[in-house]
C-alpha positions in Angstrom: 27.5 -28.5 28.2 26.3 -29.2 24.7 27.8 -32.3 23.2 29.6 -32.1 20.0 27.3 -32.6 17.0 24.0 -31.8 18.8 21.7 -29.2 17.4 19.8 -26.8 19.7 16.1 -26.0 19.0 15.3 -22.5 17.8 13.4 -20.5 20.4 9.7 -20.1 19.5 9.7 -16.4 20.4 11.9 -15.4 17.5 9.4 -16.3 14.7 6.6 -15.0 16.8 8.3 -11.6 17.2 9.2 -11.4 13.6 5.6 -11.9 12.6 4.3 -9.3 15.0 7.0 -6.8 13.8 5.9 -7.4 10.2 2.2 -6.9 11.1 3.1 -3.7 13.0 5.1 -2.3 10.2 2.3 -3.1 7.7 -0.2 -1.4 9.9 1.9 1.7 10.2 2.5 1.8 6.4 -1.2 1.4 5.8 -2.0 4.4 7.9 0.6 6.5 6.1 -0.5 5.4 2.7 -3.9 6.9 3.2 -2.2 10.4 2.8 -0.1 9.4 -0.2 -1.0 9.7 -3.9 -3.6 7.1 -4.8 -4.9 8.5 -8.1 -3.2 10.4 -10.9 -5.1 12.7 -13.3 -3.9 13.0 -16.9 -5.2 15.2 -19.7 -7.1 13.4 -22.4 -7.3 14.5 -26.0 -10.8 15.9 -25.3 -9.5 17.8 -22.3 -6.7 19.4 -24.5 -9.3 20.3 -27.1 -11.5 21.9 -24.5 -8.6 23.9 -23.1 -7.5 25.0 -26.6 -11.0 26.0 -27.5 -11.4 28.1 -24.3 -8.1 29.8 -24.9 -9.0 30.7 -28.5 -12.3 32.1 -27.3 -10.6 34.4 -24.9 -8.2 35.5 -27.5 -11.0 36.3 -30.0 -12.9 38.4 -27.4 -10.3 40.2 -25.5 -7.0 39.9 -27.3 -5.2 42.0 -29.8 -3.4 40.7 -32.8 -0.2 40.1 -30.9 -2.0 38.1 -28.2 -3.9 36.1 -30.9 -0.6 35.3 -32.5 0.8 34.1 -29.2 -2.3 32.0 -28.6 -1.9 30.4 -32.1 1.7 29.4 -31.3 0.7 28.0 -27.9 -2.2 26.1 -29.5 0.1 24.3 -31.9 1.9 22.7 -29.0 -1.3 21.7 -27.1 -1.3 18.3 -28.6 1.8 17.4 -26.7 -0.1 17.8 -23.4 -2.3 14.7 -24.1 -1.5 12.1 -21.5 0.5 14.5 -19.3 -0.1 14.1 -15.6 -1.5 17.3 -14.1 -2.0 16.2 -10.5 -2.6 13.5 -7.9 -5.0 13.0 -5.0 -4.7 10.9 -1.9 -7.2 8.6 -0.4 -7.8 11.2 2.3 -8.6 13.8 -0.3 -10.6 11.6 -2.7 -12.5 9.3 -0.4 -15.0 10.1 2.4 -15.6 6.8 4.2 -13.1 4.2 3.1 -10.1 6.3 4.1 -11.5 6.5 7.7 -12.2 2.7 7.7 -8.6 2.0 6.6 -7.2 4.2 9.4 -9.4 2.4 11.9 -8.2 -1.0 10.6 -4.6 0.1 10.7 -5.0 1.3 14.3 -6.5 -2.1 15.3 -3.8 -4.0 13.6 -1.1 -1.9 15.1 -2.5 -2.2 18.6 -2.9 -6.0 18.3 0.7 -6.4 17.0 2.1 -4.3 19.8 0.2 -6.4 22.4 1.7 -9.5 20.9 5.2 -8.0 21.0 4.7 -7.2 24.7 3.4 -10.7 25.5 5.2 -13.1 23.0 4.1 -16.2 25.0 0.4 -15.4 24.3 0.9 -14.3 20.7 -0.8 -17.4 19.4 -4.0 -16.6 21.1 -6.6 -15.0 18.9 -4.7 -16.0 15.8 -6.6 -14.9 12.7 -7.6 -11.5 14.0 -4.8 -9.6 12.3 -5.3 -11.7 9.1 -9.0 -10.7 9.1 -8.1 -7.0 9.5 -5.6 -7.3 6.7 -8.0 -9.0 4.3 -10.7 -6.4 5.1 -8.3 -3.6 4.3 -7.1 -5.3 1.1 -10.7 -5.8 -0.1 -11.5 -2.1 0.5 -8.3 -1.1 -1.4 -9.0 -3.4 -4.4 -12.6 -2.0 -4.5 -11.2 1.5 -4.9 -8.8 0.3 -7.5 -11.7 -0.8 -9.6 -14.1 1.9 -8.6 -12.0 5.0 -9.3 -13.1 8.6 -8.9 -15.0 10.0 -11.8 -13.2 12.5 -14.0 -15.3 15.6 -15.1 -16.5 15.5 -18.7 -13.7 13.2 -19.9 -11.3 16.1 -19.5 -9.0 13.9 -17.4 -8.2 10.2 -17.2 -7.7 8.6 -13.8 -4.9 6.1 -13.2 -3.6 4.4 -10.1 -0.6 6.1 -8.4 2.0 4.5 -6.2 0.3 5.2 -2.9 -2.6 2.8 -3.5 -0.1 0.0 -4.3 1.8 0.7 -1.1 -1.6 0.4 0.8 -2.2 -3.0 -0.8 1.3 -4.2 0.1 0.8 -3.0 3.6 -2.5 -5.0 4.0 -0.6 -8.0 2.7 2.1 -7.5 5.3 -0.5 -7.5 8.1 -1.9 -10.8 6.8 1.6 -12.3 6.4 2.5 -11.2 9.9 -0.4 -13.0 11.4 0.2 -16.2 9.4 3.9 -16.2 10.3 5.0 -19.5 11.8 4.4 -19.5 15.6 7.2 -21.9 16.4 10.1 -23.7 14.8 10.4 -27.4 15.4 13.8 -28.6 16.7 16.0 -29.6 13.8 17.1 -33.2 13.7 20.8 -33.6 13.1 23.7 -35.9 13.8 23.7 -37.5 17.2 26.4 -36.7 19.8 29.6 -38.7 19.8 28.8 -40.3 23.1 25.4 -41.5 21.8 26.9 -42.8 18.6 29.7 -44.6 20.5 27.2 -46.1 22.9 25.6 -48.0 20.1 28.7 -50.1 19.6 
């Protein structure tokens, strides 16, 4: 029976399991994020001007007076389209190699995390593997944050969408899961009444 005032140590398996669960969740999110929007395309002022010029050219060649008047009315509101988002693309759509690498890294991280969950007593072995996988994924993602897809003829501007930020967060979760404390030291607290009384 536990004596009054004594503290019990926290089982080491609990923090190990929490770290493995975090890494597994990060790996799953990383795989999913490859198919989510990474880049958003917005119309630039040059793109709006090109579109307006093309519409005017069509109206001049093939339109009647009524159609030309309609084009003029539409053209007056073209300026409001500058900066408007017209579409998004995922890493799967925009990238050819890095998206595959990220899926491979996510699969490795997920498999290792599951093995650690199945054998919590051996989860400390090979520590650093998941962190290495997470860091490699993060470096690939940051590279594609800087090196964005090229927009044709400055018609569109390319900005980062929410999917790429989720991917970066997922890679960080993999690293954090591997660096999660492997054990919790027993907490020191007040001695039991019997030990305290024995000192007198």
